[in-house]
N, C-alpha and C positions, 0 to 999 in steps of 0.2 A: 618410294613410295614413291611411285610413274605419276608425274603431272605430265600434263598436254597446254599449248597455245590454242586459244580455240578463238576466233572472231565470233562477235559478236550476234546473234541471229533471236528468231523468236521463242524460241523452244526455254531462252537463257530466260527469260523475260521475270518469271518472281525470283529466280534464285539470283539477279541481281539491282532485281527490288531490295531485295534481303541483304545482301552483299552490305549497301549503300546504307540502311536502315540501322544497320551492327554499327557504321562510324557513330551515328546518332545517338544510337545508343549509352555508345564508350565516352562521346564526344572527343572524337577521335577526328586531327586534319583528315581531311581527304586529298590524296592527290592524283593523276597519274589515270584516271577515269576516263577522261577524251568529254569530258564536262554530264557525265549520266548525271552526278547529284545534281547539279543548279538545271537541266532541263528534266529530272522527276518530277522539279518543284513548279514550273513554268509548264511544262509541257508531259510528251507520254514518253512511254517504253519507245516504242515502233515512233516516233520524232527522231530521237539520238539516234535510231539502227540509221535512219535517210540521214542526215548530219555527219552521224560516223563514215558514211561512205559516199558522200558528199567531200568528204576530207581523203580521202584517196585521187577524187579529180584532178589531179595538177595542172592541167590546162584550163580548170574555171574557179579555182579558187579562189576566192576575196582575196585582196589587197593587202587587206590586215591580218590576214591569217596564214596560217605556215601549213602545208599538207601534212596529214599524218595515218598512221596506224594503231588501230588499240584495239587490243585482246585482255579474253576473260585468261587468268592462269588457273586453269583446272587439275584437281586430284580425280585421277584416274578411278579410282575405289569406289568413291561415291559421288561423281561429279560434279562435287559442290568449288564452287570459283574460291578458292585462297586468295588469289591475287588480281588485280588487274595493272597493266603497262600500257602507258600511251608514247609509239616514236614519230615524231617526230622529222622529218621528211629532210626538210630545210632551217634554216634557223635566221628571225630578225635578228633588231639592235636586241629587245627586250628577255631572248631567249638566247642571245648569244652569250648576255651577262649574268642573267637571274634564271633560265629554267632548263637550259640546255637541249640535246636529244631527246631525253629519255623523262619519262615521270611517269612513279609507280608507286603501290602504296598493297597490304597485304592487314587483310581483315584482323580485327583489333583480339579476335580468340585462336588467331593462325601464328599470331609472331614469334619469335625468339624457335622457331623449329626452324630456319635455315632454308623457307619458301623465296625469300626475298633476295639470299644470291644463286636460286635455280634459276627463280624469273630473270634477273638482269640479265642473268650467263644466256637465256634463252633470247633475250632482246635485242646482245650484244648479235648473236647469231644475223638474225633479221638484218643487223646492220651493218652487215659482214655481205652480206645477200647484196641490198642494197648500193654499197660501195662507200658507206662511210666512215672514213679512215680515220677519225680524233671524232672522238663520241665524247659531248661534252655531256655533264651528268652533277646533278646541284641539290645541297638537301641545306636542312639548317645545321648551322655550327653544335646546335644544341642535341642536333639528334643520332646520338654518337653507335646507336646499332642503326643508322641508315650509311653511316660515312663511313663504318664498318664493313656495311656488304658491298659498298663501290670503290672501298679498297681492294675488299678479297677478288673484284673481276678487274682490277687490276688499272684503277684508279689513281693519280697521283694529281693530288693538291695545285690547281691551277693559281687561287688569288682565293682569300675570304674581303669580302669588303658586305656597308648594310646594305638593306635592302630597303626601300621607303616602300615602297609596293607591300613587299610581308612585313613588317616592322617587326625586323629580324637578321640577324648575321649571317650569310649564309655562305657556303663551300660549294665552289664550283669546280669541279674534278675535269681532269681529261682522262680517258682511255685510250689509249693507241692501239689499232686494232689491224693487224696485217691482213693481207687481199693472199696472199700466199697460203702463209699456215692457218688461216679462220680465224684468227685470232688475237691473240695479246703481241704485241711486236717483240718480245722477251721470251717465248716461246719459240725453241729450237723445229727446224722442219723433220 
């Protein structure tokens, strides 16, 4: 199945709203959306587009935030948003300990089809382009599927710790990248 990373724009408004709606319908946790779920509660999709463009403005990002990139992971065949990924270009103390460089989600009706592995691999290529050599990615210890995706992409468990913020035990993984091969350090050149 051909997939592509798409930077959000107005043409995806209804598809993005539908994406978030599905998480609510299934009572599923929402991650890696660049706060789209929160913006749709209090603002508009258009406001969110302005926010994610502002997230890329490294020189003017507020001190309390970090610069980032947010993408839709879209199936080319039907142009459906299957997943979303948020790539943080820098880390603050909270992200270093509990969030990592990449947050992602796959819509509930598209899970267990290997989309998450493909999307995380595509996000890692973005990290290669930016020059992030040690990519941190976290997940809930109980989320065995997400831990498997991270390990499939070269993740090595760094630590486990209870998060008061999330009220769960988090696992933090590191995926070491090699700028020469554009991939994991264990790849042959």
